C-alpha positions as CSV (number, residue, x, y, z in Angstrom):
1,M,11.2,18.7,22.2
2,S,13.0,16.8,25.0
3,Q,13.4,13.0,25.0
4,V,11.3,12.8,28.2
5,Q,8.3,14.7,26.7
6,S,8.4,12.8,23.3
7,S,8.5,9.4,24.9
8,S,5.7,9.8,27.5
9,P,2.7,7.5,27.1
10,A,0.3,10.6,26.8
11,M,2.5,12.0,23.9
12,L,2.5,8.6,22.2
13,R,-1.3,8.4,22.4
14,D,-1.5,11.9,20.9
15,Q,0.9,11.0,18.1
16,L,-1.0,7.8,17.3
17,R,-4.3,9.7,17.1
18,Q,-2.6,12.1,14.7
19,M,-1.3,9.3,12.6
20,L,-4.8,7.7,12.4
21,A,-6.2,11.1,11.3
22,V,-3.5,11.5,8.7
23,L,-4.1,8.0,7.3
24,E,-7.8,8.8,7.0
25,E,-6.9,12.1,5.2
26,E,-4.7,10.1,2.9
27,R,-7.6,7.7,2.2
28,Q,-9.8,10.6,1.3
29,A,-7.2,12.1,-0.9
30,L,-6.7,8.8,-2.7
31,A,-10.5,8.5,-3.2
32,G,-10.5,12.0,-4.7
33,L,-7.2,11.6,-6.6
34,D,-6.2,14.9,-4.9
35,I,-2.4,15.0,-5.4
36,D,-1.9,18.1,-3.2
37,A,-3.7,16.3,-0.3
38,L,-1.7,13.2,-0.9
39,M,1.6,15.0,-0.8
40,G,0.5,16.7,2.4
41,A,-0.5,13.4,4.0
42,A,2.9,11.9,2.9
43,N,4.7,14.8,4.6
44,D,2.6,14.5,7.7
45,K,3.2,10.7,7.9
46,N,6.9,11.2,7.5
47,R,6.9,13.8,10.3
48,L,4.9,11.6,12.6
49,C,7.1,8.6,11.9
50,G,10.1,10.6,13.1
51,S,8.2,11.6,16.2
52,L,7.1,8.0,16.9
53,E,10.8,6.8,16.7
54,D,11.4,8.6,20.0
55,A,8.7,6.5,21.6
56,A,10.5,3.2,21.1
57,G,11.0,2.5,24.8
58,V,7.5,3.4,25.9
59,V,5.5,0.5,27.4
60,L,2.3,0.2,25.3
61,D,-1.0,0.1,27.0
62,E,-4.1,-1.6,25.4
63,E,-5.3,1.7,23.9
64,C,-1.9,2.3,22.2
65,R,-1.7,-1.3,20.9
66,G,-5.2,-0.9,19.4
67,M,-4.3,2.4,17.7
68,L,-1.0,0.9,16.4
69,E,-2.9,-2.1,14.9
70,A,-5.5,0.3,13.4
71,A,-2.8,2.4,11.9
72,K,-1.1,-0.6,10.4
73,R,-4.3,-1.8,8.8
74,L,-5.2,1.7,7.4
75,N,-1.7,2.1,6.0
76,E,-1.9,-1.3,4.3
77,V,-5.3,-0.5,2.8
78,N,-4.0,2.9,1.6
79,R,-0.9,1.2,0.1
80,Q,-3.1,-1.2,-1.8
81,V,-5.3,1.6,-3.2
82,R,-2.2,3.5,-4.3
83,N,-1.0,0.4,-6.1
84,L,-4.4,0.0,-7.8
85,V,-4.4,3.6,-8.9
86,A,-0.9,3.2,-10.3
87,A,-1.9,0.0,-12.2
88,N,-4.9,1.8,-13.6
89,V,-2.8,4.7,-14.9
90,T,-0.3,2.2,-16.4
91,A,-3.1,0.4,-18.2
92,R,-4.6,3.6,-19.6
93,L,-1.2,4.9,-20.7
94,N,-0.4,1.6,-22.5
95,A,-3.8,1.7,-24.1
96,M,-3.3,5.3,-25.3
97,T,0.1,4.6,-26.8
98,G,-0.7,1.1,-28.1
99,S,2.5,-0.1,-26.4
100,P,2.8,-3.3,-24.6
101,Q,3.1,-3.2,-20.8
102,L,6.8,-2.6,-20.0
103,Y,6.5,-4.4,-16.7
104,H,4.4,-7.5,-16.3
105,A,4.4,-9.9,-13.4
106,G,3.5,-13.0,-15.2
107,P,3.3,-16.6,-14.2
108,R,7.0,-16.8,-13.4
109,Y,6.5,-14.7,-10.2
110,A,3.3,-16.6,-9.3
111,Y,5.2,-19.9,-9.7
112,A,8.2,-18.7,-7.7
113,G,6.0,-17.6,-4.9
114,A,4.3,-21.1,-4.8
115,R,7.6,-22.9,-4.0
């Protein structure tokens, strides 16, 4: 794909639409704890991020700005859900083994953030 094609506004809109679709697929995969779908979404996101790097010089119109903001929000929500799933798995594993939590963000971190 040439630089001219990959950096056109129409191509950017298409890539952003694809990213929004992939982020929605990732959300569905997280909801269903579907590891294969999660890995597919991760690969698709990585591929699209590479494509979007070529669009760095494109002037963003209102539609593209809106899609970028929506993608940022969806990605953040998905990140938070991934973290909750990981915390739940950790808690269950600790309960099964009777071991204390190896990593614990206690009051020290909360205090340091308040400074």
